[in-house]
C-alpha positions in Angstrom: 150.3 167.2 96.6 150.6 163.7 97.9 150.3 163.2 101.7 150.2 160.3 104.1 150.0 159.7 107.8 153.5 159.4 109.3 154.8 155.9 110.2 156.1 155.7 113.8 159.9 155.4 113.7 160.2 156.4 110.1 163.0 158.8 109.4 162.1 159.3 105.7 160.1 157.9 102.9 161.0 156.9 99.4 158.3 157.7 96.8 158.4 156.5 93.2 155.7 158.1 91.1 154.9 157.5 87.4 152.2 159.5 85.6 151.4 158.5 82.1 148.7 158.9 79.5 146.7 155.6 79.9 148.7 153.0 77.9 150.8 155.8 76.5 153.7 158.3 77.0 155.1 159.2 80.4 154.1 162.7 81.6 156.0 162.7 84.9 158.4 160.4 86.7 159.9 160.9 90.2 162.1 158.7 92.5 162.8 160.8 95.6 163.4 160.4 99.3 161.5 162.9 101.5 161.8 163.6 105.2 158.2 164.6 105.7 155.0 162.5 104.9 154.3 164.6 101.8 155.5 165.2 98.3 154.9 168.2 96.1 155.4 167.1 92.4 157.5 169.9 90.7 155.2 169.7 87.7 151.6 168.9 87.0 150.9 165.1 86.9 148.5 165.4 83.9 147.5 167.7 81.1 144.1 166.1 80.6 144.1 162.4 81.5 146.6 160.2 83.2 147.1 157.1 85.2 149.4 157.7 88.2 151.2 154.9 89.9 152.7 155.5 93.4 155.2 153.2 95.2 155.9 154.2 98.8 158.3 152.8 101.3 159.0 154.0 104.9 162.6 154.2 105.9 163.5 153.5 109.5 167.2 154.1 110.0 168.9 151.4 107.9 165.7 149.4 107.4 163.1 150.1 104.8 159.6 148.7 104.5 158.4 146.8 101.4 156.9 149.1 98.8 153.2 149.7 98.9 151.9 150.2 95.4 148.7 151.9 94.4 147.3 153.9 91.4 144.7 156.5 90.6 143.3 158.2 87.5 143.3 161.9 86.7 140.7 163.2 84.3 140.9 167.0 83.9 139.4 167.1 80.5 137.0 169.9 79.7 134.1 167.6 79.0 132.4 168.9 82.2 133.2 172.3 83.6 131.4 171.5 86.8 129.1 173.3 89.2 131.3 173.2 92.3 130.5 169.6 93.2 133.1 166.8 93.0 132.9 163.0 93.4 135.3 161.4 95.8 136.1 157.7 95.3 138.2 155.2 97.3 139.6 152.0 95.8 141.2 148.9 97.3 145.0 148.7 97.0 145.1 145.1 95.8 142.7 145.1 92.9 141.6 148.7 92.4 138.0 147.8 93.2 135.8 150.8 94.1 134.8 150.6 97.8 133.4 154.1 98.4 131.9 156.9 96.4 130.7 160.3 97.8 129.6 163.5 96.2 130.5 166.8 97.9 131.7 170.3 97.4 135.2 169.6 98.7 138.5 168.8 96.8 138.6 165.1 95.9 141.1 162.8 97.6 142.0 159.1 97.1 143.0 156.8 99.9 146.2 155.1 98.9 149.2 153.3 100.3 149.8 151.9 103.8 153.5 151.6 104.5 154.8 149.2 107.1 158.0 149.8 109.2 159.4 147.8 112.1 156.0 146.4 113.0 154.2 149.8 112.8 151.6 150.7 110.3 150.9 154.0 108.7 147.8 155.1 106.8 148.6 156.9 103.6 146.5 159.2 101.5 147.2 161.4 98.5 145.1 164.2 97.2 144.6 165.4 93.7 143.8 169.1 94.4 142.7 171.4 91.7 144.9 174.5 91.5 147.8 173.0 93.7 
C-alpha cells in the first residue's frame, strides 16, 4: 500500500507507478487517479527484486501540481529469512542519497514524494508492507 499525507485543497491525486526488475522487464505499471491519499496496487509490485518508480501529482479542482518523482527498491529474495527485525531506510528525493537508517521490529517504510498544490505542501510516504 502506498500512502501519503493529504494536500490541503486537493480533490484527488494522480499516481503513476512503474515496477520493474532492475534494468529489466516491467512487473507492474499503473496510471490512476485516486480520491484518497492512498493506493492499493491490485497485484504485487515484485516477485523477488524490483525498482519501483512513483510519480505523484495533487489535483486541486482544474489545477494539478507538478509531479513529484521518487523511487525505491524491493528485495524479497530468500537470501535472508529474517529473525523479525527489519531495516528502515530513508532517501533524498533528488539524488537517492541515504539520509537515515534504523533497525526495528516494525514494517519498513520509505519516505517518498512531497506534492505541491496551490501553495500548499503535503508530506508523502509509501510503505512496502510484507503480507499486504
